[in-house]
C-alpha positions as CSV (number, residue, x, y, z in Angstrom):
1,M,14.2,-10.2,-17.0
2,T,12.2,-7.3,-15.6
3,Q,8.4,-7.9,-15.5
4,E,6.2,-5.0,-16.4
5,Q,3.1,-6.5,-14.8
6,K,2.1,-9.4,-12.7
7,T,-1.0,-10.7,-10.9
8,L,-1.1,-12.9,-7.8
9,K,-4.3,-14.5,-6.7
10,L,-3.9,-15.6,-3.1
11,K,-6.0,-17.6,-0.7
12,S,-7.3,-15.6,2.4
13,L,-4.7,-17.2,4.7
14,P,-2.3,-15.4,6.9
15,E,0.7,-17.3,5.5
16,S,-0.1,-16.0,2.0
17,I,1.6,-12.8,3.1
18,H,4.9,-14.4,2.4
19,Q,4.1,-14.5,-1.3
20,V,3.3,-10.8,-1.1
21,E,6.7,-10.1,0.5
22,R,8.5,-12.3,-2.2
23,L,6.7,-10.3,-5.0
24,I,7.9,-7.0,-3.5
25,E,11.5,-8.3,-3.2
26,E,11.5,-9.5,-6.8
27,I,10.1,-6.2,-8.1
28,C,12.6,-4.1,-6.0
29,D,15.4,-6.3,-7.3
30,D,14.2,-6.1,-10.9
31,F,14.1,-2.3,-10.8
32,N,17.2,-1.8,-8.6
33,L,15.3,0.0,-5.9
34,N,17.0,0.8,-2.6
35,H,16.0,-0.4,0.9
36,N,13.9,2.8,1.5
37,Y,11.6,1.8,-1.4
38,L,11.6,-1.8,-0.3
39,G,10.6,-0.7,3.3
40,C,7.9,1.7,2.2
41,I,6.4,-0.7,-0.4
42,T,6.6,-3.7,2.0
43,V,4.8,-1.9,4.8
44,A,2.1,-0.4,2.6
45,L,1.4,-3.6,0.7
46,T,1.4,-5.9,3.7
47,E,-0.9,-3.5,5.6
48,A,-3.3,-3.6,2.6
49,F,-3.1,-7.4,2.4
50,T,-3.8,-7.7,6.1
51,N,-6.8,-5.4,5.8
52,A,-8.1,-7.4,2.9
53,L,-7.6,-10.6,4.8
54,E,-9.1,-9.6,8.1
55,H,-11.7,-6.9,7.3
56,G,-12.6,-7.7,3.7
57,N,-12.6,-11.4,3.5
58,K,-13.0,-12.0,7.2
59,K,-10.3,-14.7,7.1
60,D,-12.5,-16.9,4.9
61,P,-10.0,-19.3,3.2
62,D,-12.6,-19.9,0.4
63,K,-12.2,-16.2,-0.6
64,S,-9.2,-14.8,-2.4
65,I,-7.2,-11.6,-2.5
66,T,-5.9,-10.4,-5.9
67,I,-2.7,-8.3,-6.1
68,D,-1.9,-6.7,-9.4
69,F,1.4,-5.1,-10.1
70,Q,2.1,-2.8,-13.1
71,K,5.1,-0.7,-14.1
72,T,3.7,2.7,-15.1
73,S,5.3,5.7,-16.8
74,T,6.1,7.3,-13.4
75,G,6.8,4.3,-11.2
76,L,5.1,1.2,-9.8
77,S,1.4,0.6,-9.2
78,F,-0.1,-2.1,-7.0
79,S,-3.7,-2.9,-6.4
80,I,-5.1,-5.2,-3.7
81,K,-8.7,-6.5,-4.1
82,D,-10.7,-8.7,-1.8
83,E,-14.0,-10.4,-2.1
84,G,-15.6,-8.6,0.8
85,K,-18.4,-6.1,0.8
86,G,-16.0,-3.1,1.0
87,F,-16.1,-0.2,3.4
88,D,-16.7,3.5,3.4
89,F,-13.1,4.6,3.1
90,K,-14.1,8.3,3.2
91,S,-15.4,7.9,6.8
92,F,-11.9,7.0,8.2
93,P,-10.3,10.0,9.8
94,D,-6.7,10.9,9.0
95,M,-4.7,10.3,12.1
96,K,-2.5,13.4,12.5
97,D,-1.9,13.3,16.2
98,G,1.9,12.8,15.8
99,G,1.6,9.1,16.6
100,K,0.6,9.7,20.3
101,E,-2.1,7.0,20.2
102,K,-0.6,3.5,20.0
103,V,-3.8,1.8,18.7
104,F,-6.5,3.5,16.7
105,P,-8.9,2.4,13.9
106,G,-7.5,3.1,10.5
107,R,-3.9,2.7,11.5
108,G,-3.1,0.6,8.4
109,L,-4.8,3.1,6.1
110,F,-2.8,5.9,7.8
111,L,0.5,4.0,7.1
112,I,-0.5,3.3,3.5
113,K,-1.4,6.9,2.8
114,T,1.8,8.1,4.5
115,L,4.2,5.7,2.7
116,A,2.7,5.5,-0.8
117,D,2.8,8.5,-3.2
118,E,-0.7,8.0,-4.4
119,V,-3.7,6.0,-2.9
120,N,-7.0,5.4,-4.5
121,F,-10.0,3.2,-3.8
122,N,-12.7,1.7,-6.0
123,N,-16.3,2.9,-5.3
124,T,-17.2,-0.1,-3.1
125,G,-14.0,0.1,-1.0
126,N,-12.9,-3.5,-1.6
127,E,-9.9,-2.5,-3.8
128,I,-7.1,-0.1,-3.1
129,E,-4.5,1.1,-5.6
130,M,-1.1,2.4,-4.5
131,G,1.4,4.2,-6.6
132,F,5.1,4.7,-5.9
133,K,7.0,7.1,-8.0
134,I,10.4,5.9,-9.1
135,S,11.2,7.1,-12.7
136,S,11.9,10.7,-11.9
137,I,12.9,10.6,-8.3
138,N,14.7,13.7,-7.1
139,I,16.7,14.4,-4.0
140,E,13.7,16.0,-2.2
141,T,11.5,12.9,-2.8
142,A,14.3,10.6,-1.7
143,I,14.8,12.5,1.5
144,D,11.1,12.7,2.2
145,R,10.8,8.9,1.7
146,I,13.7,8.2,4.0
147,E,12.2,10.4,6.7
148,K,8.8,8.7,6.4
149,F,10.3,5.3,6.8
150,K,12.5,6.4,9.7
151,N,9.5,7.8,11.5
152,Y,7.5,4.6,10.9
153,S,10.4,2.5,12.2
154,K,10.7,4.7,15.3
155,A,7.0,4.5,16.0
156,A,7.0,0.7,15.5
157,Q,9.8,0.3,18.0
158,E,7.9,2.4,20.6
159,V,4.9,0.1,20.2
160,V,6.9,-3.0,20.9
């Protein structure tokens, strides 16, 4: 049975990322999404989780990270909220150097903004919402998504 919404409240532990990955797999299976969606959603959500864990909650196991999933009229929406103070998301530059730098601040945000169709933050910067369009996908969107994921995969291999 396809779930229209779900909430996970996870401890701020690195191993909690496996529950995030399992959630993504279940949702992609429920909605019959192909591997390109699975890849884009997985990278974006795991980056957001890692940012919440490391920068938001400072790896404090007494704090939690909440992930909300909701099926919307246009696709899938995920929000990740930590218990940290937040950050000034407007101060992070967009990295548009063609991937020449291997390590730079805001790399995770750059990936999230590249792979998700819509990205929003709450005012304090301790919650990010990502939208992925699926209901009215057309060939141009599919090709664009495939190219984004291929570029990410290629860049990731170069780093290793």
